[in-house]
Each structure stands twice: as C-alpha cells, then as structure tokens.
PDB file of N, CA, C and O in Angstrom, chain B, residues numbered from 101:
ATOM      1  N   UNK B 101      36.409  13.505  11.954  1.00  0.00           N
ATOM      2  CA  UNK B 101      35.058  13.309  11.444  1.00  0.00           C
ATOM      3  C   UNK B 101      34.152  12.872  12.605  1.00  0.00           C
ATOM      4  O   UNK B 101      34.459  11.933  13.340  1.00  0.00           O
ATOM      5  N   UNK B 102      33.064  13.562  12.739  1.00  0.00           N
ATOM      6  CA  UNK B 102      32.107  13.238  13.807  1.00  0.00           C
ATOM      7  C   UNK B 102      31.260  12.034  13.404  1.00  0.00           C
ATOM      8  O   UNK B 102      30.877  11.886  12.243  1.00  0.00           O
ATOM      9  N   UNK B 103      30.980  11.185  14.378  1.00  0.00           N
ATOM     10  CA  UNK B 103      30.106  10.045  14.115  1.00  0.00           C
ATOM     11  C   UNK B 103      29.392   9.654  15.394  1.00  0.00           C
ATOM     12  O   UNK B 103      29.838   9.947  16.503  1.00  0.00           O
ATOM     13  N   UNK B 104      28.279   8.989  15.202  1.00  0.00           N
ATOM     14  CA  UNK B 104      27.532   8.403  16.310  1.00  0.00           C
ATOM     15  C   UNK B 104      27.715   6.898  16.232  1.00  0.00           C
ATOM     16  O   UNK B 104      27.873   6.346  15.143  1.00  0.00           O
ATOM     17  N   UNK B 105      27.695   6.239  17.365  1.00  0.00           N
ATOM     18  CA  UNK B 105      27.864   4.785  17.405  1.00  0.00           C
ATOM     19  C   UNK B 105      26.706   4.154  18.157  1.00  0.00           C
ATOM     20  O   UNK B 105      26.302   4.619  19.223  1.00  0.00           O
ATOM     21  N   UNK B 106      26.183   3.085  17.578  1.00  0.00           N
ATOM     22  CA  UNK B 106      25.132   2.307  18.220  1.00  0.00           C
ATOM     23  C   UNK B 106      25.616   0.866  18.335  1.00  0.00           C
ATOM     24  O   UNK B 106      25.764   0.166  17.333  1.00  0.00           O
ATOM     25  N   UNK B 107      25.857   0.436  19.563  1.00  0.00           N
ATOM     26  CA  UNK B 107      26.272  -0.935  19.825  1.00  0.00           C
ATOM     27  C   UNK B 107      25.032  -1.729  20.231  1.00  0.00           C
ATOM     28  O   UNK B 107      24.425  -1.444  21.263  1.00  0.00           O
ATOM     29  N   UNK B 108      24.660  -2.707  19.439  1.00  0.00           N
ATOM     30  CA  UNK B 108      23.446  -3.478  19.688  1.00  0.00           C
ATOM     31  C   UNK B 108      23.665  -4.687  20.596  1.00  0.00           C
ATOM     32  O   UNK B 108      22.713  -5.412  20.887  1.00  0.00           O
ATOM     33  N   UNK B 109      24.883  -4.918  21.042  1.00  0.00           N
ATOM     34  CA  UNK B 109      25.150  -6.064  21.918  1.00  0.00           C
ATOM     35  C   UNK B 109      24.247  -6.101  23.153  1.00  0.00           C
ATOM     36  O   UNK B 109      23.710  -7.161  23.474  1.00  0.00           O
ATOM     37  N   UNK B 110      24.061  -4.971  23.861  1.00  0.00           N
ATOM     38  CA  UNK B 110      23.252  -5.030  25.085  1.00  0.00           C
ATOM     39  C   UNK B 110      21.775  -5.366  24.849  1.00  0.00           C
ATOM     40  O   UNK B 110      21.091  -5.808  25.772  1.00  0.00           O
ATOM     41  N   UNK B 111      21.279  -5.162  23.630  1.00  0.00           N
ATOM     42  CA  UNK B 111      19.842  -5.399  23.381  1.00  0.00           C
ATOM     43  C   UNK B 111      19.604  -6.426  22.276  1.00  0.00           C
ATOM     44  O   UNK B 111      18.516  -6.474  21.701  1.00  0.00           O
ATOM     45  N   UNK B 112      20.606  -7.243  21.975  1.00  0.00           N
ATOM     46  CA  UNK B 112      20.506  -8.163  20.831  1.00  0.00           C
ATOM     47  C   UNK B 112      19.285  -9.073  20.891  1.00  0.00           C
ATOM     48  O   UNK B 112      18.800  -9.509  19.847  1.00  0.00           O
ATOM     49  N   UNK B 113      18.778  -9.369  22.082  1.00  0.00           N
ATOM     50  CA  UNK B 113      17.654 -10.299  22.204  1.00  0.00           C
ATOM     51  C   UNK B 113      16.344  -9.593  22.585  1.00  0.00           C
ATOM     52  O   UNK B 113      15.401 -10.230  23.053  1.00  0.00           O
ATOM     53  N   UNK B 114      16.302  -8.304  22.384  1.00  0.00           N
ATOM     54  CA  UNK B 114      15.097  -7.518  22.694  1.00  0.00           C
ATOM     55  C   UNK B 114      14.594  -6.891  21.399  1.00  0.00           C
ATOM     56  O   UNK B 114      14.848  -5.719  21.120  1.00  0.00           O
ATOM     57  N   UNK B 115      13.888  -7.679  20.628  1.00  0.00           N
ATOM     58  CA  UNK B 115      13.455  -7.293  19.284  1.00  0.00           C
ATOM     59  C   UNK B 115      12.823  -5.927  19.156  1.00  0.00           C
ATOM     60  O   UNK B 115      13.160  -5.176  18.241  1.00  0.00           O
ATOM     61  N   UNK B 116      11.911  -5.585  20.055  1.00  0.00           N
ATOM     62  CA  UNK B 116      11.226  -4.304  19.949  1.00  0.00           C
ATOM     63  C   UNK B 116      12.178  -3.138  20.192  1.00  0.00           C
ATOM     64  O   UNK B 116      11.997  -2.064  19.618  1.00  0.00           O
ATOM     65  N   UNK B 117      13.170  -3.331  21.021  1.00  0.00           N
ATOM     66  CA  UNK B 117      14.109  -2.257  21.331  1.00  0.00           C
ATOM     67  C   UNK B 117      15.139  -2.048  20.227  1.00  0.00           C
ATOM     68  O   UNK B 117      15.697  -0.958  20.110  1.00  0.00           O
ATOM     69  N   UNK B 118      15.399  -3.064  19.422  1.00  0.00           N
ATOM     70  CA  UNK B 118      16.387  -2.947  18.352  1.00  0.00           C
ATOM     71  C   UNK B 118      15.935  -1.914  17.326  1.00  0.00           C
ATOM     72  O   UNK B 118      16.678  -0.987  17.004  1.00  0.00           O
ATOM     73  N   UNK B 119      14.725  -2.073  16.818  1.00  0.00           N
ATOM     74  CA  UNK B 119      14.233  -1.125  15.810  1.00  0.00           C
ATOM     75  C   UNK B 119      14.098   0.271  16.391  1.00  0.00           C
ATOM     76  O   UNK B 119      14.365   1.251  15.695  1.00  0.00           O
ATOM     77  N   UNK B 120      13.693   0.386  17.641  1.00  0.00           N
ATOM     78  CA  UNK B 120      13.577   1.707  18.272  1.00  0.00           C
ATOM     79  C   UNK B 120      14.947   2.359  18.394  1.00  0.00           C
ATOM     80  O   UNK B 120      15.085   3.560  18.163  1.00  0.00           O
ATOM     81  N   UNK B 121      15.958   1.579  18.754  1.00  0.00           N
ATOM     82  CA  UNK B 121      17.319   2.107  18.876  1.00  0.00           C
ATOM     83  C   UNK B 121      17.841   2.579  17.516  1.00  0.00           C
ATOM     84  O   UNK B 121      18.502   3.614  17.426  1.00  0.00           O
ATOM     85  N   UNK B 122      17.542   1.817  16.459  1.00  0.00           N
ATOM     86  CA  UNK B 122      17.960   2.204  15.115  1.00  0.00           C
ATOM     87  C   UNK B 122      17.257   3.491  14.677  1.00  0.00           C
ATOM     88  O   UNK B 122      17.883   4.398  14.129  1.00  0.00           O
ATOM     89  N   UNK B 123      15.972   3.554  14.922  1.00  0.00           N
ATOM     90  CA  UNK B 123      15.199   4.759  14.594  1.00  0.00           C
ATOM     91  C   UNK B 123      15.751   5.968  15.356  1.00  0.00           C
ATOM     92  O   UNK B 123      15.915   7.047  14.786  1.00  0.00           O
ATOM     93  N   UNK B 124      16.031   5.780  16.632  1.00  0.00           N
ATOM     94  CA  UNK B 124      16.538   6.871  17.472  1.00  0.00           C
ATOM     95  C   UNK B 124      17.888   7.395  16.993  1.00  0.00           C
ATOM     96  O   UNK B 124      18.112   8.606  16.979  1.00  0.00           O
ATOM     97  N   UNK B 125      18.790   6.493  16.602  1.00  0.00           N
ATOM     98  CA  UNK B 125      20.126   6.928  16.180  1.00  0.00           C
ATOM     99  C   UNK B 125      20.051   7.669  14.846  1.00  0.00           C
ATOM    100  O   UNK B 125      20.814   8.609  14.620  1.00  0.00           O
ATOM    101  N   UNK B 126      19.146   7.260  13.962  1.00  0.00           N
ATOM    102  CA  UNK B 126      18.968   7.972  12.697  1.00  0.00           C
ATOM    103  C   UNK B 126      18.365   9.349  12.952  1.00  0.00           C
ATOM    104  O   UNK B 126      18.791  10.336  12.352  1.00  0.00           O
ATOM    105  N   UNK B 127      17.383   9.417  13.832  1.00  0.00           N
ATOM    106  CA  UNK B 127      16.804  10.715  14.215  1.00  0.00           C
ATOM    107  C   UNK B 127      17.876  11.642  14.781  1.00  0.00           C
ATOM    108  O   UNK B 127      17.947  12.818  14.425  1.00  0.00           O
ATOM    109  N   UNK B 128      18.702  11.099  15.662  1.00  0.00           N
ATOM    110  CA  UNK B 128      19.750  11.905  16.284  1.00  0.00           C
ATOM    111  C   UNK B 128      20.763  12.399  15.261  1.00  0.00           C
ATOM    112  O   UNK B 128      21.183  13.555  15.315  1.00  0.00           O
ATOM    113  N   UNK B 129      21.157  11.540  14.334  1.00  0.00           N
ATOM    114  CA  UNK B 129      22.107  11.942  13.287  1.00  0.00           C
ATOM    115  C   UNK B 129      21.532  13.076  12.448  1.00  0.00           C
ATOM    116  O   UNK B 129      22.238  14.030  12.120  1.00  0.00           O
ATOM    117  N   UNK B 130      20.262  12.973  12.104  1.00  0.00           N
ATOM    118  CA  UNK B 130      19.630  14.030  11.319  1.00  0.00           C
ATOM    119  C   UNK B 130      19.515  15.318  12.132  1.00  0.00           C
ATOM    120  O   UNK B 130      19.804  16.403  11.626  1.00  0.00           O
ATOM    121  N   UNK B 131      19.104  15.200  13.359  1.00  0.00           N
ATOM    122  CA  UNK B 131      18.915  16.375  14.206  1.00  0.00           C
ATOM    123  C   UNK B 131      20.242  17.101  14.449  1.00  0.00           C
ATOM    124  O   UNK B 131      20.300  18.330  14.399  1.00  0.00           O
ATOM    125  N   UNK B 132      21.298  16.342  14.710  1.00  0.00           N
ATOM    126  CA  UNK B 132      22.610  16.931  15.004  1.00  0.00           C
ATOM    127  C   UNK B 132      23.464  17.112  13.753  1.00  0.00           C
ATOM    128  O   UNK B 132      24.564  17.661  13.817  1.00  0.00           O
ATOM    129  N   UNK B 133      22.954  16.651  12.627  1.00  0.00           N
ATOM    130  CA  UNK B 133      23.662  16.735  11.341  1.00  0.00           C
ATOM    131  C   UNK B 133      25.024  16.033  11.405  1.00  0.00           C
ATOM    132  O   UNK B 133      26.037  16.559  10.944  1.00  0.00           O
ATOM    133  N   UNK B 134      25.015  14.845  11.981  1.00  0.00           N
ATOM    134  CA  UNK B 134      26.226  14.025  12.085  1.00  0.00           C
ATOM    135  C   UNK B 134      26.293  13.172  10.816  1.00  0.00           C
ATOM    136  O   UNK B 134      25.341  12.450  10.519  1.00  0.00           O
ATOM    137  N   UNK B 135      27.381  13.236  10.071  1.00  0.00           N
ATOM    138  CA  UNK B 135      27.432  12.580   8.769  1.00  0.00           C
ATOM    139  C   UNK B 135      27.573  11.055   8.777  1.00  0.00           C
ATOM    140  O   UNK B 135      27.310  10.412   7.761  1.00  0.00           O
ATOM    141  N   UNK B 136      27.984  10.470   9.900  1.00  0.00           N
ATOM    142  CA  UNK B 136      28.240   9.033   9.928  1.00  0.00           C
ATOM    143  C   UNK B 136      27.665   8.398  11.191  1.00  0.00           C
ATOM    144  O   UNK B 136      27.815   8.913  12.299  1.00  0.00           O
ATOM    145  N   UNK B 137      27.003   7.258  10.983  1.00  0.00           N
ATOM    146  CA  UNK B 137      26.539   6.444  12.103  1.00  0.00           C
ATOM    147  C   UNK B 137      27.172   5.070  11.966  1.00  0.00           C
ATOM    148  O   UNK B 137      27.062   4.424  10.924  1.00  0.00           O
ATOM    149  N   UNK B 138      27.831   4.634  13.022  1.00  0.00           N
ATOM    150  CA  UNK B 138      28.425   3.299  13.074  1.00  0.00           C
ATOM    151  C   UNK B 138      27.460   2.412  13.860  1.00  0.00           C
ATOM    152  O   UNK B 138      27.109   2.719  14.999  1.00  0.00           O
ATOM    153  N   UNK B 139      27.039   1.314  13.243  1.00  0.00           N
ATOM    154  CA  UNK B 139      26.140   0.371  13.902  1.00  0.00           C
ATOM    155  C   UNK B 139      26.913  -0.927  14.112  1.00  0.00           C
ATOM    156  O   UNK B 139      27.501  -1.473  13.179  1.00  0.00           O
ATOM    157  N   UNK B 140      26.901  -1.409  15.352  1.00  0.00           N
ATOM    158  CA  UNK B 140      27.647  -2.626  15.686  1.00  0.00           C
ATOM    159  C   UNK B 140      26.658  -3.724  16.087  1.00  0.00           C
ATOM    160  O   UNK B 140      26.259  -3.816  17.247  1.00  0.00           O
ATOM    161  N   UNK B 141      26.266  -4.555  15.113  1.00  0.00           N
ATOM    162  CA  UNK B 141      25.406  -5.676  15.456  1.00  0.00           C
ATOM    163  C   UNK B 141      26.220  -6.863  15.984  1.00  0.00           C
ATOM    164  O   UNK B 141      25.660  -7.785  16.577  1.00  0.00           O
ATOM    165  N   UNK B 142      27.525  -6.841  15.769  1.00  0.00           N
ATOM    166  CA  UNK B 142      28.383  -7.949  16.184  1.00  0.00           C
ATOM    167  C   UNK B 142      28.414  -9.035  15.124  1.00  0.00           C
ATOM    168  O   UNK B 142      27.647  -9.004  14.162  1.00  0.00           O
ATOM    169  N   UNK B 143      29.289  -9.975  15.307  1.00  0.00           N
ATOM    170  CA  UNK B 143      29.458 -11.041  14.321  1.00  0.00           C
ATOM    171  C   UNK B 143      28.446 -12.151  14.554  1.00  0.00           C
ATOM    172  O   UNK B 143      27.578 -12.368  13.708  1.00  0.00           O
ATOM    173  N   UNK B 144      28.526 -12.841  15.642  1.00  0.00           N
ATOM    174  CA  UNK B 144      27.556 -13.879  15.989  1.00  0.00           C
ATOM    175  C   UNK B 144      27.113 -14.722  14.815  1.00  0.00           C
ATOM    176  O   UNK B 144      27.912 -15.054  13.940  1.00  0.00           O
ATOM    177  N   UNK B 145      25.834 -15.069  14.798  1.00  0.00           N
ATOM    178  CA  UNK B 145      25.289 -15.914  13.731  1.00  0.00           C
ATOM    179  C   UNK B 145      24.939 -15.103  12.492  1.00  0.00           C
ATOM    180  O   UNK B 145      24.682 -15.670  11.430  1.00  0.00           O
ATOM    181  N   UNK B 146      24.928 -13.801  12.619  1.00  0.00           N
ATOM    182  CA  UNK B 146      24.589 -12.949  11.483  1.00  0.00           C
ATOM    183  C   UNK B 146      23.125 -12.553  11.425  1.00  0.00           C
ATOM    184  O   UNK B 146      22.735 -11.750  10.577  1.00  0.00           O
ATOM    185  N   UNK B 147      22.308 -13.104  12.311  1.00  0.00           N
ATOM    186  CA  UNK B 147      20.874 -12.809  12.289  1.00  0.00           C
ATOM    187  C   UNK B 147      20.586 -11.352  12.654  1.00  0.00           C
ATOM    188  O   UNK B 147      19.723 -10.721  12.043  1.00  0.00           O
ATOM    189  N   UNK B 148      21.292 -10.824  13.631  1.00  0.00           N
ATOM    190  CA  UNK B 148      21.073  -9.436  14.032  1.00  0.00           C
ATOM    191  C   UNK B 148      21.486  -8.482  12.914  1.00  0.00           C
ATOM    192  O   UNK B 148      20.800  -7.494  12.652  1.00  0.00           O
ATOM    193  N   UNK B 149      22.601  -8.778  12.260  1.00  0.00           N
ATOM    194  CA  UNK B 149      23.057  -7.942  11.147  1.00  0.00           C
ATOM    195  C   UNK B 149      22.021  -7.969  10.020  1.00  0.00           C
ATOM    196  O   UNK B 149      21.733  -6.933   9.421  1.00  0.00           O
ATOM    197  N   UNK B 150      21.464  -9.139   9.732  1.00  0.00           N
ATOM    198  CA  UNK B 150      20.434  -9.241   8.702  1.00  0.00           C
ATOM    199  C   UNK B 150      19.216  -8.416   9.078  1.00  0.00           C
ATOM    200  O   UNK B 150      18.615  -7.757   8.229  1.00  0.00           O
ATOM    201  N   UNK B 151      18.859  -8.455  10.339  1.00  0.00           N
ATOM    202  CA  UNK B 151      17.709  -7.669  10.804  1.00  0.00           C
ATOM    203  C   UNK B 151      17.974  -6.169  10.633  1.00  0.00           C
ATOM    204  O   UNK B 151      17.095  -5.424  10.199  1.00  0.00           O
ATOM    205  N   UNK B 152      19.180  -5.737  10.974  1.00  0.00           N
ATOM    206  CA  UNK B 152      19.550  -4.329  10.824  1.00  0.00           C
ATOM    207  C   UNK B 152      19.503  -3.944   9.344  1.00  0.00           C
ATOM    208  O   UNK B 152      18.976  -2.888   8.996  1.00  0.00           O
ATOM    209  N   UNK B 153      20.046  -4.786   8.482  1.00  0.00           N
ATOM    210  CA  UNK B 153      20.045  -4.486   7.045  1.00  0.00           C
ATOM    211  C   UNK B 153      18.623  -4.422   6.482  1.00  0.00           C
ATOM    212  O   UNK B 153      18.333  -3.585   5.627  1.00  0.00           O
ATOM    213  N   UNK B 154      17.735  -5.302   6.956  1.00  0.00           N
ATOM    214  CA  UNK B 154      16.324  -5.239   6.527  1.00  0.00           C
ATOM    215  C   UNK B 154      15.687  -3.926   6.965  1.00  0.00           C
ATOM    216  O   UNK B 154      14.947  -3.300   6.206  1.00  0.00           O
ATOM    217  N   UNK B 155      15.978  -3.521   8.183  1.00  0.00           N
ATOM    218  CA  UNK B 155      15.456  -2.243   8.687  1.00  0.00           C
ATOM    219  C   UNK B 155      15.958  -1.090   7.818  1.00  0.00           C
ATOM    220  O   UNK B 155      15.176  -0.235   7.402  1.00  0.00           O
ATOM    221  N   UNK B 156      17.264  -1.068   7.546  1.00  0.00           N
ATOM    222  CA  UNK B 156      17.854   0.018   6.760  1.00  0.00           C
ATOM    223  C   UNK B 156      17.391   0.007   5.311  1.00  0.00           C
ATOM    224  O   UNK B 156      17.482   1.023   4.623  1.00  0.00           O
ATOM    225  N   UNK B 157      16.897  -1.129   4.844  1.00  0.00           N
ATOM    226  CA  UNK B 157      16.427  -1.249   3.464  1.00  0.00           C
ATOM    227  C   UNK B 157      14.966  -0.843   3.302  1.00  0.00           C
ATOM    228  O   UNK B 157      14.466  -0.750   2.181  1.00  0.00           O
ATOM    229  N   UNK B 158      14.283  -0.602   4.418  1.00  0.00           N
ATOM    230  CA  UNK B 158      12.897  -0.154   4.337  1.00  0.00           C
ATOM    231  C   UNK B 158      12.841   1.167   3.578  1.00  0.00           C
ATOM    232  O   UNK B 158      13.697   2.032   3.769  1.00  0.00           O
ATOM    233  N   UNK B 159      11.841   1.325   2.722  1.00  0.00           N
ATOM    234  CA  UNK B 159      11.748   2.516   1.875  1.00  0.00           C
ATOM    235  C   UNK B 159      11.751   3.803   2.702  1.00  0.00           C
ATOM    236  O   UNK B 159      12.433   4.765   2.346  1.00  0.00           O
ATOM    237  N   UNK B 160      10.995   3.828   3.801  1.00  0.00           N
ATOM    238  CA  UNK B 160      10.915   5.040   4.615  1.00  0.00           C
ATOM    239  C   UNK B 160      12.235   5.374   5.304  1.00  0.00           C
ATOM    240  O   UNK B 160      12.498   6.538   5.606  1.00  0.00           O
ATOM    241  N   UNK B 161      13.059   4.373   5.552  1.00  0.00           N
ATOM    242  CA  UNK B 161      14.354   4.593   6.193  1.00  0.00           C
ATOM    243  C   UNK B 161      15.425   4.885   5.144  1.00  0.00           C
ATOM    244  O   UNK B 161      16.255   5.776   5.327  1.00  0.00           O
ATOM    245  N   UNK B 162      15.402   4.143   4.063  1.00  0.00           N
ATOM    246  CA  UNK B 162      16.429   4.261   3.025  1.00  0.00           C
ATOM    247  C   UNK B 162      16.501   5.671   2.444  1.00  0.00           C
ATOM    248  O   UNK B 162      17.579   6.139   2.076  1.00  0.00           O
ATOM    249  N   UNK B 163      15.368   6.341   2.363  1.00  0.00           N
ATOM    250  CA  UNK B 163      15.363   7.689   1.790  1.00  0.00           C
ATOM    251  C   UNK B 163      15.982   8.723   2.737  1.00  0.00           C
ATOM    252  O   UNK B 163      16.225   9.861   2.335  1.00  0.00           O
ATOM    253  N   UNK B 164      16.234   8.342   3.969  1.00  0.00           N
ATOM    254  CA  UNK B 164      16.778   9.278   4.957  1.00  0.00           C
ATOM    255  C   UNK B 164      18.307   9.336   4.964  1.00  0.00           C
ATOM    256  O   UNK B 164      18.881  10.302   5.466  1.00  0.00           O
ATOM    257  N   UNK B 165      18.969   8.324   4.418  1.00  0.00           N
ATOM    258  CA  UNK B 165      20.429   8.326   4.412  1.00  0.00           C
ATOM    259  C   UNK B 165      20.953   8.248   2.982  1.00  0.00           C
ATOM    260  O   UNK B 165      20.227   7.914   2.046  1.00  0.00           O
ATOM    261  N   UNK B 166      22.237   8.566   2.847  1.00  0.00           N
ATOM    262  CA  UNK B 166      22.864   8.631   1.523  1.00  0.00           C
ATOM    263  C   UNK B 166      23.469   7.290   1.089  1.00  0.00           C
ATOM    264  O   UNK B 166      23.283   6.858  -0.048  1.00  0.00           O
ATOM    265  N   UNK B 167      24.192   6.641   2.001  1.00  0.00           N
ATOM    266  CA  UNK B 167      24.931   5.431   1.618  1.00  0.00           C
ATOM    267  C   UNK B 167      25.110   4.519   2.822  1.00  0.00           C
ATOM    268  O   UNK B 167      25.150   4.976   3.964  1.00  0.00           O
ATOM    269  N   UNK B 168      25.216   3.232   2.551  1.00  0.00           N
ATOM    270  CA  UNK B 168      25.448   2.219   3.574  1.00  0.00           C
ATOM    271  C   UNK B 168      26.662   1.399   3.166  1.00  0.00           C
ATOM    272  O   UNK B 168      26.756   0.934   2.030  1.00  0.00           O
ATOM    273  N   UNK B 169      27.586   1.227   4.095  1.00  0.00           N
ATOM    274  CA  UNK B 169      28.783   0.412   3.839  1.00  0.00           C
ATOM    275  C   UNK B 169      28.923  -0.647   4.914  1.00  0.00           C
ATOM    276  O   UNK B 169      28.662  -0.407   6.093  1.00  0.00           O
ATOM    277  N   UNK B 170      29.343  -1.824   4.477  1.00  0.00           N
ATOM    278  CA  UNK B 170      29.709  -2.892   5.401  1.00  0.00           C
ATOM    279  C   UNK B 170      31.225  -2.815   5.555  1.00  0.00           C
ATOM    280  O   UNK B 170      31.948  -2.698   4.566  1.00  0.00           O
ATOM    281  N   UNK B 171      31.695  -2.881   6.771  1.00  0.00           N
ATOM    282  CA  UNK B 171      33.131  -2.807   7.045  1.00  0.00           C
ATOM    283  C   UNK B 171      33.815  -4.051   6.473  1.00  0.00           C
ATOM    284  O   UNK B 171      33.455  -5.176   6.821  1.00  0.00           O
ATOM    285  N   UNK B 172      34.787  -3.849   5.608  1.00  0.00           N
ATOM    286  CA  UNK B 172      35.502  -4.976   4.989  1.00  0.00           C
ATOM    287  C   UNK B 172      36.321  -5.756   6.002  1.00  0.00           C
ATOM    288  O   UNK B 172      36.459  -6.975   5.899  1.00  0.00           O
ATOM    289  N   UNK B 173      36.862  -5.044   6.980  1.00  0.00           N
ATOM    290  CA  UNK B 173      37.774  -5.670   7.936  1.00  0.00           C
ATOM    291  C   UNK B 173      37.065  -6.242   9.159  1.00  0.00           C
ATOM    292  O   UNK B 173      37.597  -7.125   9.831  1.00  0.00           O
ATOM    293  N   UNK B 174      35.866  -5.742   9.447  1.00  0.00           N
ATOM    294  CA  UNK B 174      35.136  -6.196  10.625  1.00  0.00           C
ATOM    295  C   UNK B 174      33.690  -6.459  10.210  1.00  0.00           C
ATOM    296  O   UNK B 174      32.914  -5.515  10.055  1.00  0.00           O
ATOM    297  N   UNK B 175      33.324  -7.703  10.030  1.00  0.00           N
ATOM    298  CA  UNK B 175      32.004  -8.062   9.516  1.00  0.00           C
ATOM    299  C   UNK B 175      30.873  -7.771  10.502  1.00  0.00           C
ATOM    300  O   UNK B 175      29.698  -7.906  10.160  1.00  0.00           O
ATOM    301  N   UNK B 176      31.225  -7.374  11.713  1.00  0.00           N
ATOM    302  CA  UNK B 176      30.222  -7.068  12.721  1.00  0.00           C
ATOM    303  C   UNK B 176      29.942  -5.581  12.854  1.00  0.00           C
ATOM    304  O   UNK B 176      29.485  -5.116  13.898  1.00  0.00           O
ATOM    305  N   UNK B 177      30.222  -4.828  11.772  1.00  0.00           N
ATOM    306  CA  UNK B 177      30.074  -3.380  11.849  1.00  0.00           C
ATOM    307  C   UNK B 177      29.572  -2.827  10.516  1.00  0.00           C
ATOM    308  O   UNK B 177      30.001  -3.256   9.445  1.00  0.00           O
ATOM    309  N   UNK B 178      28.648  -1.859  10.609  1.00  0.00           N
ATOM    310  CA  UNK B 178      28.083  -1.192   9.438  1.00  0.00           C
ATOM    311  C   UNK B 178      28.238   0.313   9.603  1.00  0.00           C
ATOM    312  O   UNK B 178      28.271   0.824  10.723  1.00  0.00           O
ATOM    313  N   UNK B 179      28.331   1.018   8.480  1.00  0.00           N
ATOM    314  CA  UNK B 179      28.386   2.476   8.512  1.00  0.00           C
ATOM    315  C   UNK B 179      27.263   3.025   7.653  1.00  0.00           C
ATOM    316  O   UNK B 179      27.061   2.589   6.519  1.00  0.00           O
ATOM    317  N   UNK B 180      26.535   3.983   8.203  1.00  0.00           N
ATOM    318  CA  UNK B 180      25.465   4.663   7.483  1.00  0.00           C
ATOM    319  C   UNK B 180      25.914   6.114   7.322  1.00  0.00           C
ATOM    320  O   UNK B 180      26.252   6.783   8.298  1.00  0.00           O
ATOM    321  N   UNK B 181      25.913   6.592   6.067  1.00  0.00           N
ATOM    322  CA  UNK B 181      26.373   7.944   5.785  1.00  0.00           C
ATOM    323  C   UNK B 181      25.200   8.828   5.382  1.00  0.00           C
ATOM    324  O   UNK B 181      24.302   8.416   4.648  1.00  0.00           O
ATOM    325  N   UNK B 182      25.240  10.051   5.885  1.00  0.00           N
ATOM    326  CA  UNK B 182      24.202  11.025   5.601  1.00  0.00           C
ATOM    327  C   UNK B 182      24.812  12.183   4.800  1.00  0.00           C
ATOM    328  O   UNK B 182      25.996  12.490   4.935  1.00  0.00           O
ATOM    329  N   UNK B 183      23.998  12.803   3.983  1.00  0.00           N
ATOM    330  CA  UNK B 183      24.411  13.976   3.228  1.00  0.00           C
ATOM    331  C   UNK B 183      23.418  15.074   3.562  1.00  0.00           C
ATOM    332  O   UNK B 183      22.222  14.952   3.301  1.00  0.00           O
ATOM    333  N   UNK B 184      23.926  16.136   4.137  1.00  0.00           N
ATOM    334  CA  UNK B 184      23.053  17.240   4.529  1.00  0.00           C
ATOM    335  C   UNK B 184      23.313  18.423   3.610  1.00  0.00           C
ATOM    336  O   UNK B 184      24.461  18.743   3.301  1.00  0.00           O
ATOM    337  N   UNK B 185      22.256  19.059   3.183  1.00  0.00           N
ATOM    338  CA  UNK B 185      22.361  20.225   2.306  1.00  0.00           C
ATOM    339  C   UNK B 185      21.864  21.448   3.044  1.00  0.00           C
ATOM    340  O   UNK B 185      21.012  21.357   3.929  1.00  0.00           O
ATOM    341  N   UNK B 186      22.399  22.580   2.675  1.00  0.00           N
ATOM    342  CA  UNK B 186      21.910  23.838   3.232  1.00  0.00           C
ATOM    343  C   UNK B 186      22.390  24.084   4.645  1.00  0.00           C
ATOM    344  O   UNK B 186      23.204  23.348   5.203  1.00  0.00           O
ATOM    345  N   UNK B 187      21.850  25.148   5.192  1.00  0.00           N
ATOM    346  CA  UNK B 187      22.219  25.548   6.554  1.00  0.00           C
ATOM    347  C   UNK B 187      21.428  24.775   7.575  1.00  0.00           C
ATOM    348  O   UNK B 187      20.405  24.166   7.262  1.00  0.00           O
ATOM    349  N   UNK B 188      21.912  24.806   8.804  1.00  0.00           N
ATOM    350  CA  UNK B 188      21.241  24.151   9.924  1.00  0.00           C
ATOM    351  C   UNK B 188      19.942  24.755  10.203  1.00  0.00           C
ATOM    352  O   UNK B 188      19.244  24.321  11.119  1.00  0.00           O
TER     353      UNK B 188
END
C-alpha cells in the first residue's frame, strides 16, 4: 500500500510552517492519488497533535479526506485516508 509520510519533528516550533506542511501533504496525496498519509506529530506534550487535529477538523480540509485514524499502538502518529473515484 502506497503512503506519504509527514514527520513534524523538524518544524514542531515553527507554527506557520506546520499548517503549510499539512496543506502540502494533502495536496500531494490528492495529486498523486495516494490513499494514505501518515502524520507524525510525536508524543511530547500533545500540543502539536492537538494542533494537527484542529487543522484536519477544519471544514475545508475535512471534506478532502475520507477518514482519520489515531494509531492505537503509537500515540504520536495519525493516519489520514483518502478515497478516490474515477480515472486519473
């Protein structure tokens, strides 16, 4: 299964770059028709994960993906699933 991965560790303290990185990875998944995006906010205090979840819950973003899962075994990881219809 093909997937894209976004590790937010290198930019965890650069607020403006976090949302841009999230937007970029969603754009790339749609453009390449990749069904899964793995986002790694890390465990830490949980603030970065909350920020990512708020971003993904935005109405304009939420309508772009099919499902969001939190990894049961690793609390520092999220999966965003896309459903593509029709031909490329």
